[in-house]
N, C-alpha and C positions, 0 to 999 in steps of 0.2 A: 521536888520529892512528888513521885508518882503515887496514885491509890494503892500500888502493891508495895510500894517501900514502906511498910508499916512495922512498928515494933512487935508484931505478931509473928513476924517470920522469925524462924529460927536460925542463928548466927551461921550454922554449917550450911543450912539451905540457901541463905543469901550469898555464901563464899561459893558455892557450887553454880549458882545462877550468874554471878559476876563472871567466873570462868566461862560458862556456856555463851555468855555475851561476846567473848572473843573470837568464836567460831565464824570461818569463812564459808560461805555457800559452797557446796559443790567439792570442798576439800575433804581429806581424811580427817576424821574427828578426833584421833590421836587418843589421850587419855580423858578426854571430857566424859563420854558416856560413863566410863568406870566411876569418875567422881559423882557425877550425876545420880548414878544408881546407888552407889554407897550413901548419899545422902538420902534419896527416897527411900531406901530400905530402913534406914533407921529413924524416919520422921514417923510421927503418930498422929499429926492433924490432918484435917482436910485441905487445910491451907497449903500447908507445905507440899503435900502429895500433889494438890491441883497444879502447883506452880513447876515442881519437879518433873512431874510425868510429861506437862505440856513441853517443857525444855529437852526433855530427852526424845521425845515425838519428833519434836523438830530437827534435832540433832541427827537423828538416824534417817528420818526422809531426805534432808537436804544432802546428805552424803550417800542417797541411793539406797538405803536400806529399809525400804518401806514394810518390809513384813516384821521387821523389829519395831518399828515406830508405831504400828496399830493399837498394840494392846496398852500402851501407855497413854496414846491419845484418847482412847476409850475410858480408861481408868482417870484421867484427867479432867474429862467432862463431868464424870459422876462424882468425883470429890469437889469440883468447883460449884456444881449444883448444891451440893451439901452447905458449901460456905453461906450460900444466900449472897454473895457480892457479886454485883454485876462487871466489875473489871476483871476478878478471877475468872469468872465463867466467859467473858469474850476471849480472855487469853487462851484458855483450855479450846474454845470453838475455833479459835485461829488455828491452834496446832492440828486440830481435827480435821480442818478443810484442807490445810497442807498435807495431811497424811493421805486423804481420800481425793486425789487429784488426777486419778486416772480417766482415761476415755470411757471406762465402763462404769464408774461411779457419780455420774451425773445426778442421779436421784438422791443418792447421799448427800451430796453437796447442797443440793435444793433443799431438803431437810434441815441440816445444818445452818444454812443462811436463813431459814424462817426462825429458828433459835436466834441466832445473832441478831435479826432484825427486831426481837423482842427486846432484846439486851441494850443494843445501840443507844436506845433514847435516854437509858439510865446511866449512860458513861459521862463521867466529868473530865477524866484525863484526856488532853488533845491527842497523845499518840494511840490510846487505845481507840478513840471515835474514827482516826484514821484509818487503822487496820482495818476496822469493822466496815466502813464505808468503802474501801477497796475490794474486799472480799464481796460485799453485796453486790458491787458494780460488776466483779467478773462474773458472778453467777448470773446476773441479769442479761450481760452480753452473751453468756452461753446458751441462755433460754431466749434470747432475742426479744425481752421484755423492753420495749422502747421506752415506755411511760417510766419505768423503774430506772432505766439507763439514766434518762434525763435527771430523774430525783436524784440519784446518787452522784451525778456530776455536779449538780447544784450544790449539794453537801459538801462536796469538796472544795467547791469554789467558796463557800461560806467559810471552812476552815483556813483556806487559804488566806484570809484576812488576819488570822492569827499566827501563820507560821510559814516560812519560805519552803520548808519541806512541804506541807499541804499544798502550797501554790504550785510547786513543781508537778505534784500529781494531779491538780487540777486542771494546768495546761496541758499535760500530755493527753489525759484522759478526755477532755474536750476537743483535743485535737483528732483523737481515734474515732470519737462519735461524729464529727463532722466529716471527717474523711470516709466513714460508713455511709454517710448520707450523701456524699458526692460534693460537699462543699470545698472549693479551692481557696475562695477568698480569706479563710481565716487562718491559712497554713502559714504564711509569714509573720503575722503578729504572734501566734502563739508558738510558733518554734523560737522567736527572739524572748518571750518569756520563759521558756523552758530553758533556754540558754542561759540566761541570766540566774536561774537557779538550781542548775544541774549539780552544783558542787555539794548538795545536800546529801546525795547517794555516791557511793563509789563507783557504780555503773552508770551514773547519770548522763555523761557524755556519750556513752556508746547507745543509750536510749534515744537520745537526741539524733544521733547520727543515723538511727534505723529510721526513725520518723521522717527525717529530712529525706531520705532515699524513697520512702513509701510515698509522701507529699508529692515527690518529683514525678514519680510513675504516674499518679492520678492526675497531676497536672499537665503531663505531657511535657516536662522539663527534660530535656536529653544533653544538656551544658555539659563542657568539660568538666566544670566545678562538681557537678553531681556525680559524673563518672569516677572523678578523682575520689570523692568520698567514697564511693562503692570498693574502690581498690582499697582505700584505708581500713574499711571493714572487713574486708577479706584477709588483709594482712594480720588484724586484730584476732579474727577467728582462728587463723592458722596459729597464732602464738599461744591462744589460749585454749586450743583444742575444743572449741565449743560446736558441736556437729550442727546443731540447728541453725545457727548462723549461716552456715554454708548452704542449707535449703532456702533460707530467707535471701540470701543474697544471689542465689540462683534465679530466683522468682524477679528481683529486683533487675538483673541483667536482662532478663527477658523483656522486660519494660523499658529499659533503656536501650533496645534494639541491638544487645550485644549476645547473640544466639550461640555464638561458639565459647564464649564464658559461661554463659548459663549450662551449656551441655557439659562443659569440663567440669563444673562443680558439681553437677547433679549426678553425673557419672560416679562420682566417688562414692554414691549409695548403691552398691551393686546388690546381688539378691541375698550374698550372706549377711551383709549389714542390715538390709531391709527386715529379714525375717528375724534379726536378733535384736530390733529396736524395742527399748524398755516400754512398757505400756504406761508411761507416766504423762505429765502434763504437756510434753511436746510429741507425743505419739501422733495425734490428729494433725497438728501443724505440720510436721515433717512430712506426712504423706499427701495432705492437701497441696501443698507448695510444690513437691517433686512431681505429682501427678499433673500438675498445671504446666509445670516446666516442660516435661515429657511431651505432652500435647503439643506444646508451641514449637519444640525443637525436633520433632520427628523420632524420638527415642521409644519406638513403638513396643521394644521389648520390658521398659520400663513400665509403661502404661499397661501392659498384659500382667506384669507382676503387682503393681500397687492396687488396681482396681479392684480384685478380690479382698486385699485387706482393708481398703475403705467402704466396700459395700456394706458391711454391717453396721456402719455409722452414717447411712444415709439419712438426709433431714437434719443434720446437725450443724450448728454455727460453729467456725473455727476462729479461736483467738489464740494469741500468744499468752506467755504467762503474765499474770497481772493485767489483761485486757489493754496491753499497749496499742495492740493493732487488731482490727476486724479483718480476716483474710477468706471473706466470702462463705458460702454453705457448701456442705460435702454434694448436695444434689447437683450443683453446678458443675463440678469437675466430673462427677461420675456419669452424668448426661452426655458429656463430650467424649469421655473413655468409653461408654458403652457404644456410642455412634462409631467411634474410631474402630471398635471392636467386631462391628457388625451386628449389634443386638438394637435394631432401630426401634423397637418397640418399648423396651426399658429406658432407651434414651428419650424417646419423646415423653414419656411420663415423668421421668427426673428433671427433665428441662422445664416442663409445665409447672412442676412444684418449685423449683427455684425461683423462676420468675414470678410466681405468685407471693414468695416469701420476699423477695426484693422488693416488690411492689408494696408490701404491707408495710414494711420496715422503712420503706422511702430510701432503699441504697441505689440511687441513681446510677453512680459510676459502673457498679456490679450489674444492674440490669441492662445497661446499654451494652456493656461488654459482651454480656451472654446474648443478646439480641442480634449483635452484630456479627456473632461466630455460628449464626444459624447455618446448616449447610445449604449450600446453593440448590437451585432447583434440580432435583435429582429423580431417580427411577421411583416409581410409587413404593411406598412402604412395604417392605416385605411382609407376606402374610404370616399369622401367628402359628400357622400350621408347620407342623414338623413331622418327619417321617422316619420310622424306625419298624421294618418289616421284613420278611422273608423274601427272597428273591429266587431267582434260578438256583439249581442246585449249586450247593458250596458258597452261597453268596447272601449277604444282606444288604438291605438299600437302606440309607441314611441320606436326611437332607433337611431343607427348609424351604417353604414355599414350593416353586417350581424346580427349585435346585435339588437334584438327588445324585448321589455316588453309591456305587457299588463298593462293598469292602468283604473280605473274607469271613465267612462263617466262624464263630466262636460260640463256646459255650455260654459265656457271660451275656451276649446277646440274646440268647433264648431267657434267661434270667430277668434281664431288663425288659424285654416284651411281655413277660408274665407280669410285671410288677405295673408297667403302663396300663395293662388292660385292666387292674383293678386299683385305679389311684385312691389314695387315702387307706387302703387296706392293708393290715399287715399279713404277710404272708411267711411260713418257717422256712429257715434257711434249709430244714430238712426236707421240705416238701419241694423247695425249687431244686435241691440237688439230686432226690432221688425219685420224686412223683408222689401222688397222693396215698400210695398204699405202702409207702417205706415205713418200716416198725423201728422205732426207736432201739439202739441198743445200748445194754448197760455198759457203762465205762468201768476204768480201771479204778475208779474212786476220785476223790477230790485233788485237784492239783496240790492244794496246801490244805490241810485238814483243819478241822475248827480250832482245836487246841493251838495248832501253830500260828492260826492268822490272830488268836487272841494275844498270843505271846509277841508277835510282831507289833501289834497297834499299842501293846504296852510300852514295850522297848521305844516306839516312837514318841510316846509322851514323855518317857524319861529323857531321850535325846533333846526333845525342844527344851527341857529345862537346864539340861548340861550346857546347851549351846549359849543360853542367856548368860550363864555363870561364865563360860569361856569368853564370850565376847565382853561382859563386864569386866575380867581380869585381864583382857588384852592378849590371852593365849591364842595367836593366829593358828598354830599347828594343830592344837587340840580341836578348835572350831572346824578346820579342814577336815580333819579325820571324822568327826562326828556327823559332819554334812555329808561325806561319803557315805558313811553307814546309813544315814537317813534316806539317801536316794537308792541304795541298794534294797533297804526293806520295803521302800515304796514300788520300786520295780517289782519286787517280788508280789507283792500284794496286788498290784495291777495285773500282773499276768494269772493269778490265782482267783480273780473275781471278776465278775463281767458285769452288766448294767445293775445299776443299783446296788452294787456290792454283793450281789448273789455268787456263790462260789461255783468255779467251772469244774467240771469234770474231765480228767485227763481221758482221752482215748474214746470218749461217747460219742455216738453218732450224731448227736447235735452239735457238740463242739468240733467235730470233724467237718461237718456241712457248713458251719458258720465261717470256717477258715476258708474252706473250698469254694464257697460262693463269693465272700468277699474278694478273693484273689481273681477268680473268673470275671468279677464285674469291674474290678479296677483294670484288667488287661482288655476288656471289651471297650472302657471309657477311652483307653489310649488309643485304640484303633478308631474309634468314632472321630476323636479330636483330630487325627491326620486328615479326615475328610471334611468335618465341619465343626470346627472349635466352638461355634456357639452353641451347637446341640450339646455337645460334651459338657461345657460349662455348666448348661441348664440342668444337664442329669446328675452332674456330680454336686451339684447344690440341693437337689430336692429328692435324690434317692437315698435311704437310710439302709445301712447294712449291719448285721449284726445275727443274734439266733431268730429274731424276726425282722423281716425285711420288708419295706414299702417305698412307695413313689408318694410324695406329697407335693400336689399341684400347687404352683405360686398363685396364689389368689389375687394378687395386683395385677400379674400379666398372663393370665390363662394362656394354656398352649393348646391346640387342636391337634390331637395325636392321629397320624395316619397309621395304621398297624396292620 
C-alpha cells in the first residue's frame, strides 16, 4: 500500500484513478477523461481533487492535448498544497512538470522543481521518491547544474538498492552522465546492468537500444552489430510512428559513417513537417539533431530552414525525455550553422560560448568534436560592416564587408534606410509612407466596434466552457464545431485589434500606412535576400513593423552600417 492508498480517498475517486492507470502514453484516452472529470466534478475534498486533477492533467498532456491539461495541473497543485501531504503534493507537481514540458517553459519547470525538492525529503513511498528524483535530475540536466546532476544520480543509485526499477533508472542515467562527460570505460558494465533490469518498463528494451547506439557513436564503434541495432531501431520507429526516433537514428547513422541513411531519414522532415512540429518536450531535441545531421550531410536547405527556428533557444542544453541522453548545447550546432550560412561573426561568438560550456561541465567528447570541426584556415573574418545605400539612379547598393551588389530601387529600401539611420528609434509608418508633413486622416470607424468586441470575447469565454463539456462527454463533432467557431472569432478579433489589443480603424491614414509600409519592406527584404542572404536575415530579425517601425540593433553582434 502506498501513501496515497488511504481510506480517505472516495471510492469513486479510486475507481477513476484505477481506470486512469490503464492509459498508455501517446494513445487516444477514450472515455478515461470523462470518467475522471465526472469524479472530479463530484468530489468535495482537496485530497480527491488533487489526485483526480493530476490524473486528468497527465492524461491530457500524454495524449498531446496540453491546453486541456494546464487548468487541471494548476488546480491539482493548489488542492495538494491544501492537504499538507507531501506525497499528494509530489504527485501534483509531477503532473504540473509534465504539463509544462515545452521549450519555452524552462523557468516554470525550474520553479516547480524547487518546490519538488522541498517535498522530496519528506517522501516515504519509494515510487514517489523515484519520480521526484527523476524530475529533479531532468531539470538539472536542462540547466547544466553538474553538481545537482551528480547528487540526483547518487539518489537514484541509493533507491536502486531497494528496487529493480530504480536500479534501471540509476544505470541508464549514470550512463547518460558518463557519456556527457566523455567516459567510455563505463559503457559496457552500465549497459549490462540496464539490460538485466529493462523488463521493469514497457519501453525498457528500446531505451537500452538507444543508449547502446549512442555509446557506440561516442566510443567510435562502427561494427556490424551496432549497425544492425540501428536498423532494428529504424524498423521499430517505422512500426510505432515515433517521429523523434527518426531524428535520433539519423544522428546515429552519421556517427556510424552511414551518411546516405542519415540523409534519407532527415529528409522525411520537410519544411511543412518542421513548421508544424509541436512545441513539446521533443521540439528542441528534433531541431538539434536534424541541424547536426544536415550540417554533416550537406542538406543546406535544411540548415537554412532549421537555424532560425533554433536560434531563439541559443544557450540551451538539449536532452531527450527523462534525460536519457545529453545531445550537446544549441550554441554548438548554431555556431556551425551560422558559419555555413556566412554569418561568421555570430558563428565565432556562439562557438566560444559552446566551448566554454563544454569545458565548464567537463563534456570532453562534445568539446573535442567541436574543436575538430573548426573551419580550416580561411580568409580573414568578414567585417561587421554592412551596406545599404542609394546608388546611381534606379539602383541601391547592398552587401557586407568589401562585397557589394546592386539591386533595383524599391520604396521599401528607402523605409529601411530611414530606420537604419535612427537605430532604436520608433518612426511612425505614417511618416515613412508620406513624409513628416503627412496629416492623419480620419478613418471610417473601428473595424469592429467596442460592443461587438465585447460580445466576441464573451462568446469566446462561453466556447471555452462548452469545449470542456464536449470533451468530457466525448462529443467530437460538437468539439470540432466549437473549435471552428472559436478560431473564426479569434481571427476577427485579431484583424480588428492591433498591438496591445488597441482597436484598428478601417480606412484611416495610419492603418493604410501600416499595411503599405509592411508590404514595401517585405518586398525590399526579398530583393536584398537575392543579393546577400546574411544581410536580409539580419534585417528580418531586427526590423519591427506596425503603426510604429524601428530597427533594433543586435547588442551581442553590433553592425556598422554604411548608409
